[in-house]
C-alpha positions as CSV (number, residue, x, y, z in Angstrom):
1,X,-82.8,256.3,-178.8
2,X,-83.7,254.9,-175.3
3,X,-87.5,255.2,-174.5
4,X,-88.4,257.8,-171.9
5,X,-92.1,258.2,-170.9
6,X,-93.6,260.4,-168.2
7,X,-96.7,260.8,-166.1
8,X,-97.4,264.3,-165.0
9,X,-100.3,264.6,-162.6
10,X,-101.7,267.8,-161.1
11,X,-101.9,267.5,-157.3
12,X,-105.5,268.6,-157.0
13,X,-107.1,265.5,-155.5
14,X,-107.1,261.7,-155.4
15,X,-105.6,259.5,-158.1
16,X,-108.4,258.8,-160.6
17,X,-108.6,255.6,-162.5
18,X,-108.2,257.5,-165.8
19,X,-105.0,259.0,-164.6
20,X,-103.8,255.7,-163.1
21,X,-104.4,254.0,-166.5
22,X,-102.4,256.7,-168.2
23,X,-99.6,256.1,-165.7
24,X,-99.8,252.3,-166.2
25,X,-99.6,252.6,-170.0
26,X,-96.5,254.9,-169.8
27,X,-95.0,252.5,-167.2
28,X,-95.6,249.4,-169.2
29,X,-94.4,251.0,-172.4
30,X,-91.1,252.1,-170.8
31,X,-90.7,248.6,-169.1
32,X,-91.5,246.8,-172.3
33,X,-88.8,248.7,-174.2
34,X,-86.2,248.8,-171.4
35,X,-86.7,252.5,-171.0
36,X,-87.2,255.1,-168.2
37,X,-90.5,256.1,-166.6
38,X,-90.5,259.7,-165.3
39,X,-92.9,261.2,-162.7
40,X,-93.2,265.0,-162.7
41,X,-95.7,267.1,-160.8
42,X,-97.6,269.9,-162.6
43,X,-98.1,272.1,-159.6
44,X,-97.8,275.6,-161.1
45,X,-101.6,276.2,-160.4
46,X,-101.2,277.3,-156.8
47,X,-104.9,277.9,-156.4
48,X,-105.7,274.3,-157.0
49,X,-102.6,272.7,-155.4
50,X,-103.4,270.2,-152.7
51,X,-100.6,268.7,-150.7
52,X,-102.8,266.0,-149.3
53,X,-104.0,265.2,-152.9
54,X,-100.4,264.8,-154.0
55,X,-99.7,262.4,-151.2
56,X,-102.7,260.3,-152.2
57,X,-101.5,260.3,-155.8
58,X,-98.1,259.1,-154.9
59,X,-99.5,256.6,-152.4
60,X,-101.8,255.2,-155.2
61,X,-99.0,254.9,-157.7
62,X,-96.8,253.1,-155.1
63,X,-99.7,250.7,-154.2
64,X,-100.1,249.9,-157.9
65,X,-96.4,249.1,-158.1
66,X,-95.9,251.9,-160.7
67,X,-92.6,253.0,-159.3
68,X,-90.8,255.8,-161.2
69,X,-87.2,255.8,-162.2
70,X,-86.9,259.6,-162.0
71,X,-89.1,262.0,-160.0
72,X,-90.1,263.1,-156.5
73,X,-88.2,261.2,-153.8
74,X,-86.0,259.5,-156.4
75,X,-84.2,262.4,-158.2
76,X,-82.6,262.3,-161.6
77,X,-80.5,264.3,-164.0
78,X,-83.5,266.4,-165.0
79,X,-84.4,267.5,-161.5
80,X,-86.3,269.3,-160.1
81,X,-89.5,267.3,-160.9
82,X,-91.9,269.8,-159.4
83,X,-92.9,272.5,-161.9
84,X,-93.2,275.0,-159.1
85,X,-89.4,274.7,-158.7
86,X,-88.5,275.1,-162.4
87,X,-89.3,278.8,-162.9
88,X,-85.7,279.7,-163.8
89,X,-85.8,277.0,-166.6
90,X,-89.0,278.4,-168.0
91,X,-87.6,282.0,-167.8
92,X,-84.6,280.8,-169.8
93,X,-86.8,279.3,-172.6
94,X,-89.0,282.4,-172.7
95,X,-85.9,284.6,-173.1
96,X,-84.9,282.4,-176.1
97,X,-88.2,283.1,-177.8
98,X,-87.9,286.8,-176.9
99,X,-84.5,287.0,-178.5
100,X,-86.0,285.6,-181.7
101,X,-89.0,287.9,-181.6
102,X,-91.4,284.9,-181.3
103,X,-93.2,286.3,-178.3
104,X,-94.6,289.7,-177.4
105,X,-96.2,291.4,-174.4
106,X,-100.0,291.9,-174.4
107,X,-101.4,293.7,-171.4
108,X,-98.9,292.2,-169.0
109,X,-99.1,288.7,-170.5
110,X,-96.7,287.2,-173.0
111,X,-98.1,285.8,-176.2
112,X,-96.4,283.3,-178.6
113,X,-96.6,284.3,-182.2
114,X,-98.5,281.3,-183.7
115,X,-97.1,280.5,-187.2
116,X,-99.7,280.8,-190.0
117,X,-99.2,277.3,-191.3
118,X,-100.5,273.8,-190.7
119,X,-99.1,271.5,-188.1
120,X,-99.8,267.8,-188.4
121,X,-99.9,265.4,-185.5
122,X,-98.8,261.9,-186.6
123,X,-100.5,260.1,-183.7
124,X,-99.7,256.5,-183.1
125,X,-103.3,255.7,-182.3
126,X,-105.5,258.4,-183.7
127,X,-103.7,258.8,-187.0
128,X,-102.9,262.1,-188.7
129,X,-104.5,265.3,-187.4
130,X,-103.7,268.6,-189.2
131,X,-104.6,272.0,-187.8
132,X,-103.7,275.6,-188.8
133,X,-103.6,277.2,-185.4
134,X,-103.6,280.7,-186.8
135,X,-106.9,280.1,-188.7
136,X,-108.3,278.1,-185.8
137,X,-107.6,280.9,-183.3
138,X,-109.0,283.7,-185.4
139,X,-112.5,283.0,-184.1
140,X,-113.9,281.9,-180.8
141,X,-117.4,281.2,-179.5
142,X,-118.8,283.9,-177.3
143,X,-121.3,282.3,-174.9
144,X,-123.0,285.6,-174.1
145,X,-123.4,286.8,-177.7
146,X,-124.0,283.2,-178.8
147,X,-121.9,283.7,-181.9
148,X,-118.4,283.5,-183.2
149,X,-116.3,286.5,-182.5
150,X,-112.8,287.5,-183.7
151,X,-110.0,286.1,-181.4
152,X,-106.3,286.7,-181.2
153,X,-104.8,283.5,-182.5
154,X,-101.5,284.0,-180.6
155,X,-101.1,281.8,-177.6
156,X,-100.6,283.2,-174.1
157,X,-97.5,281.4,-172.6
158,X,-97.0,283.5,-169.4
159,X,-99.8,285.2,-167.4
160,X,-99.6,288.8,-166.1
161,X,-98.7,287.5,-162.7
162,X,-95.5,285.8,-164.1
163,X,-96.8,282.2,-164.0
164,X,-96.6,280.0,-167.1
165,X,-99.5,278.2,-168.7
166,X,-99.7,274.4,-169.1
167,X,-98.8,274.3,-172.8
168,X,-95.5,276.1,-172.4
169,X,-94.2,274.3,-169.3
170,X,-95.4,271.0,-170.7
171,X,-93.2,271.4,-173.8
172,X,-90.2,272.8,-172.0
173,X,-90.3,269.9,-169.5
174,X,-90.6,267.3,-172.2
175,X,-87.5,268.9,-173.9
176,X,-85.5,269.1,-170.7
177,X,-86.4,265.6,-169.6
178,X,-85.7,264.0,-173.0
179,X,-89.2,262.5,-173.3
180,X,-89.4,260.3,-176.4
181,X,-93.1,259.2,-176.2
182,X,-96.1,261.1,-174.8
183,X,-98.9,258.7,-174.0
184,X,-101.9,260.5,-172.7
185,X,-105.7,260.8,-172.9
186,X,-107.4,261.6,-176.2
187,X,-108.8,264.8,-174.6
188,X,-105.3,266.3,-175.0
189,X,-105.2,265.7,-178.7
190,X,-106.5,269.1,-179.5
191,X,-103.6,270.6,-177.5
192,X,-100.9,268.8,-179.4
193,X,-100.7,271.1,-182.5
194,X,-100.0,274.0,-180.0
195,X,-97.2,271.9,-178.5
196,X,-95.8,271.1,-182.0
197,X,-95.7,274.8,-182.8
198,X,-93.7,275.4,-179.6
199,X,-91.3,272.5,-180.3
200,X,-90.8,274.0,-183.7
201,X,-90.1,277.4,-182.3
202,X,-87.4,275.9,-180.0
203,X,-85.9,274.0,-182.9
204,X,-86.4,270.7,-181.2
205,X,-88.0,267.5,-182.7
206,X,-91.2,266.6,-180.8
207,X,-91.7,263.3,-179.1
208,X,-93.9,260.6,-180.5
209,X,-97.5,261.0,-179.5
210,X,-100.1,258.4,-178.7
211,X,-103.4,259.6,-177.5
212,X,-105.3,256.8,-175.7
213,X,-109.2,256.5,-175.9
214,X,-111.2,257.9,-173.0
215,X,-112.5,255.8,-170.2
216,X,-116.3,256.2,-169.9
217,X,-119.2,255.0,-167.7
218,X,-121.5,252.3,-169.1
219,X,-123.9,255.0,-170.3
220,X,-121.2,256.7,-172.2
221,X,-120.7,259.6,-169.8
222,X,-117.3,260.7,-168.5
223,X,-116.4,259.1,-165.2
224,X,-116.4,261.5,-162.3
225,X,-114.7,261.1,-158.9
226,X,-118.2,260.2,-157.4
227,X,-118.7,257.2,-159.6
228,X,-118.1,253.7,-158.2
229,X,-114.5,252.6,-158.9
230,X,-113.3,256.0,-160.0
231,X,-110.7,256.6,-157.3
232,X,-107.7,254.3,-156.6
233,X,-107.9,254.7,-152.8
234,X,-111.3,252.9,-153.0
235,X,-109.6,249.8,-154.3
236,X,-107.0,249.9,-151.5
237,X,-109.7,250.3,-148.8
238,X,-112.0,247.6,-150.3
239,X,-109.5,244.8,-150.6
240,X,-108.4,244.7,-154.2
241,X,-105.1,243.4,-155.3
242,X,-102.9,246.0,-157.1
243,X,-101.9,243.5,-159.9
244,X,-105.6,242.8,-160.5
245,X,-106.4,246.5,-160.8
246,X,-103.6,247.0,-163.2
247,X,-104.8,244.0,-165.1
248,X,-108.3,245.5,-165.5
249,X,-107.0,249.0,-166.2
250,X,-104.8,247.6,-169.0
251,X,-107.8,246.1,-170.7
252,X,-109.6,249.4,-170.6
253,X,-108.4,250.4,-174.1
254,X,-105.8,247.7,-174.8
255,X,-106.1,244.2,-176.1
256,X,-103.7,241.3,-176.2
257,X,-105.2,240.2,-179.6
258,X,-106.3,236.8,-178.2
259,X,-108.8,235.6,-175.6
260,X,-106.5,236.0,-172.6
261,X,-108.0,238.3,-169.9
262,X,-105.9,237.5,-166.8
263,X,-102.4,238.9,-166.8
264,X,-99.6,239.2,-164.2
265,X,-97.5,242.3,-164.3
266,X,-94.8,240.3,-165.9
267,X,-97.2,239.2,-168.7
268,X,-98.3,242.8,-169.3
269,X,-94.7,244.1,-169.5
270,X,-93.9,241.5,-172.0
271,X,-97.0,242.0,-174.2
272,X,-98.0,245.6,-173.9
273,X,-97.3,247.9,-176.9
274,X,-99.0,250.8,-178.6
275,X,-100.3,248.6,-181.5
276,X,-102.6,246.9,-179.1
277,X,-104.4,250.0,-178.0
278,X,-107.9,250.4,-179.4
279,X,-109.2,253.5,-181.1
280,X,-112.7,253.4,-179.6
281,X,-113.5,254.7,-176.1
282,X,-113.6,252.1,-173.3
283,X,-116.5,251.6,-170.8
284,X,-115.7,250.9,-167.2
285,X,-117.5,247.8,-165.8
286,X,-117.1,247.5,-162.0
287,X,-118.5,243.9,-162.0
288,X,-115.9,242.9,-164.5
289,X,-113.2,244.5,-162.3
290,X,-114.5,242.4,-159.4
291,X,-114.3,239.3,-161.5
292,X,-110.7,240.0,-162.5
293,X,-109.8,240.6,-158.9
294,X,-111.4,237.3,-157.9
295,X,-109.4,235.5,-160.5
296,X,-106.2,237.0,-159.2
297,X,-107.2,235.9,-155.6
298,X,-107.5,232.3,-156.9
299,X,-104.0,232.5,-158.3
300,X,-102.2,234.2,-155.4
301,X,-99.5,232.2,-153.6
302,X,-100.8,231.1,-150.1
303,X,-98.1,233.2,-148.2
304,X,-98.9,236.3,-150.3
305,X,-102.6,235.8,-149.8
306,X,-102.2,235.5,-146.0
307,X,-100.1,238.7,-145.9
308,X,-102.6,240.6,-148.0
309,X,-105.7,239.4,-146.2
310,X,-104.4,239.6,-142.6
311,X,-105.3,243.3,-142.1
312,X,-108.9,242.6,-143.2
313,X,-109.2,239.6,-140.8
314,X,-107.7,241.6,-138.0
315,X,-110.2,244.4,-138.6
316,X,-113.1,241.9,-138.4
317,X,-111.9,240.6,-135.0
318,X,-110.2,237.4,-136.3
319,X,-106.7,236.7,-135.1
320,X,-104.5,236.7,-138.3
321,X,-102.0,234.4,-136.6
322,X,-104.7,231.7,-135.9
323,X,-103.2,228.4,-137.3
324,X,-106.4,227.6,-139.0
325,X,-106.4,230.8,-141.1
326,X,-104.4,229.5,-144.0
327,X,-107.0,226.7,-144.4
328,X,-109.8,229.3,-144.1
329,X,-108.2,231.4,-146.8
330,X,-108.1,228.5,-149.2
331,X,-111.9,228.0,-148.7
332,X,-112.7,231.7,-148.9
333,X,-110.6,232.5,-152.0
334,X,-112.9,230.3,-154.2
335,X,-115.9,232.5,-153.5
336,X,-114.4,235.9,-152.6
337,X,-113.9,238.7,-155.1
338,X,-112.1,241.0,-152.7
339,X,-109.9,240.6,-149.7
340,X,-112.6,242.4,-147.7
341,X,-115.1,239.6,-148.6
342,X,-113.0,236.9,-147.1
343,X,-113.4,237.3,-143.3
344,X,-117.2,237.1,-143.6
345,X,-117.1,233.9,-145.5
346,X,-115.2,231.9,-142.9
347,X,-116.0,233.9,-139.8
348,X,-118.3,231.1,-138.4
349,X,-115.2,229.0,-137.8
350,X,-113.5,231.7,-135.7
351,X,-116.2,233.0,-133.4
352,X,-117.8,231.4,-130.4
353,X,-121.3,232.8,-131.0
354,X,-123.1,232.8,-134.3
355,X,-125.3,235.5,-135.7
356,X,-128.1,233.5,-137.2
357,X,-129.9,234.7,-140.3
358,X,-133.6,234.8,-139.3
359,X,-134.9,233.8,-142.8
360,X,-132.5,230.8,-142.9
361,X,-133.6,229.6,-139.5
362,X,-137.2,229.9,-140.4
363,X,-136.6,228.0,-143.6
364,X,-135.0,225.1,-141.8
365,X,-137.5,225.2,-138.8
366,X,-140.4,224.8,-141.2
367,X,-139.2,221.5,-142.6
368,X,-141.2,218.4,-141.6
369,X,-139.2,216.1,-139.3
370,X,-136.4,218.6,-138.7
371,X,-136.0,217.5,-135.1
372,X,-135.2,213.9,-136.1
373,X,-132.8,215.2,-138.8
374,X,-130.8,217.3,-136.4
375,X,-130.8,214.6,-133.8
376,X,-129.5,212.0,-136.3
377,X,-127.0,214.5,-137.6
378,X,-125.6,215.3,-134.2
379,X,-125.3,211.7,-133.2
380,X,-123.6,210.7,-136.4
381,X,-121.0,213.4,-136.2
382,X,-120.3,212.9,-132.5
383,X,-119.3,209.4,-133.3
384,X,-116.7,210.4,-135.9
385,X,-113.2,209.5,-134.6
386,X,-111.1,210.6,-137.6
387,X,-112.3,214.2,-138.1
388,X,-111.6,214.6,-141.8
389,X,-113.6,215.5,-144.9
390,X,-114.2,211.9,-145.9
391,X,-115.2,210.7,-142.5
392,X,-117.6,213.7,-142.1
393,X,-119.2,213.0,-145.5
394,X,-119.6,209.3,-144.6
395,X,-121.2,210.1,-141.3
396,X,-123.8,212.5,-142.8
397,X,-124.5,210.0,-145.6
398,X,-125.1,207.2,-143.0
399,X,-127.4,209.5,-140.9
400,X,-129.5,210.3,-144.0
401,X,-129.7,206.6,-144.9
402,X,-130.9,205.9,-141.4
403,X,-133.9,208.1,-141.9
404,X,-134.5,207.0,-145.5
405,X,-133.5,210.4,-146.9
406,X,-130.9,211.6,-149.4
407,X,-127.7,213.2,-148.1
408,X,-128.8,216.6,-149.6
409,X,-131.7,216.8,-147.2
410,X,-129.2,217.0,-144.3
411,X,-126.8,219.5,-145.8
412,X,-128.9,222.7,-145.5
413,X,-129.9,222.1,-141.8
414,X,-126.2,221.3,-141.1
415,X,-125.1,224.5,-142.8
416,X,-127.5,226.8,-141.0
417,X,-126.9,225.1,-137.7
418,X,-123.1,225.4,-137.9
419,X,-122.6,228.5,-140.0
420,X,-125.7,230.6,-139.3
421,X,-126.9,231.0,-142.9
422,X,-127.6,229.4,-146.2
423,X,-124.5,230.5,-148.1
424,X,-120.7,230.3,-147.7
425,X,-117.7,228.1,-148.6
426,X,-118.0,224.4,-149.1
427,X,-119.7,222.9,-146.1
428,X,-117.7,219.8,-145.3
429,X,-114.2,221.5,-145.4
430,X,-115.7,224.2,-143.1
431,X,-116.8,221.6,-140.6
432,X,-113.4,220.0,-140.7
433,X,-111.8,223.4,-139.9
434,X,-114.3,224.1,-137.1
435,X,-113.4,221.0,-135.3
436,X,-115.7,218.2,-133.9
437,X,-116.6,219.8,-130.6
438,X,-117.7,223.1,-132.0
439,X,-119.8,221.5,-134.8
440,X,-121.6,219.0,-132.5
441,X,-122.3,221.7,-129.9
442,X,-123.7,224.0,-132.6
443,X,-126.0,221.4,-134.0
444,X,-127.3,220.6,-130.5
445,X,-127.8,224.2,-129.6
446,X,-129.6,224.9,-132.9
447,X,-131.9,222.0,-132.3
448,X,-132.9,223.4,-129.0
449,X,-133.3,226.8,-130.6
450,X,-135.9,225.7,-133.1
451,X,-137.7,222.9,-131.2
452,X,-137.7,224.5,-127.7
């Protein structure tokens, strides 16, 4: 049977990294097995429905490259893919249960007669879980009385207002859409016996279930939308690469069973399967996510890097069509972890006036003999005819020899004078990119700045 997976978000807000990871796992599993990835929208809760939130969810999925084969904007044989448009289908399935006396009215609501027997979830990750829903539902905890009280074990499937509950529509949609594998968070495992009971009532074999471990903060608490890295739109705004975010999300609960940590999407499609999913909860590490993104930046093709970085350079006031920018990107990518980091690293080469770091200036100015160092440095570099990395290095080395010093003693003053601070990409390639006139003028101006 061809594999069919689905991702079914509720349009109540931004795309959370936990939901995005669920979508990724379903997408990868479908792609790995040559199957179909379905997107459907669980929007029956009109009180919580948020049209802007749905737009952000779809935008996030598209940015990640998790395109759906069936769903909103694409269509498919199982349309419509919005639950709010499927009322007639749900009514038809309820009528089937009514005709078989498997549901009854209770104060305006419709309840499903839960069978008094055990249902076993044969989960691909969590193993076997057996529950007798009738026994489980016969008691519930009363928060006010602080004790167990008797409870009707039968499941409400339609509310008095005519709307259907999640469990019912979830099962009906999985049947109608031919879903073969349900890959979702472990927090849904307790719902699955109810779903099995409904599948049984409809006389349909259930899909294969795989409940993935939860994604937690470092302290073991559940990630909220306020936590750093929790929402996908943050990654878009802060200059992450979608393949890098997918790479990191894949490792939040899945292992390739070797030491490899950096994967392209093609790698993930070829290697991802359910047997690689861990049973223990994962812990989100923003610093590790940054590292993964930096590694992807290092591997990105120059043309792709330029296209991805251009908006961030333009926003920082640097012309993305500047012919020196490709060279600047090559220097920046070795130190940057995000696209948004890159303009700041090479900006000294693209601006007329530097913003000098006061502490860096003071550090250089306090050095004994700094005036002679800057004078020798400026003279040496002004005499370079072939403005290249090797010629610049040779000139600085000769200037240092002339004062009986090591070349390293000249590098920090040169960096601060030409770049404004003590950190940044490799100095000599930056000097080459800046050009001779700009470098010599900055050294001269800096010397006047600190010596008067």
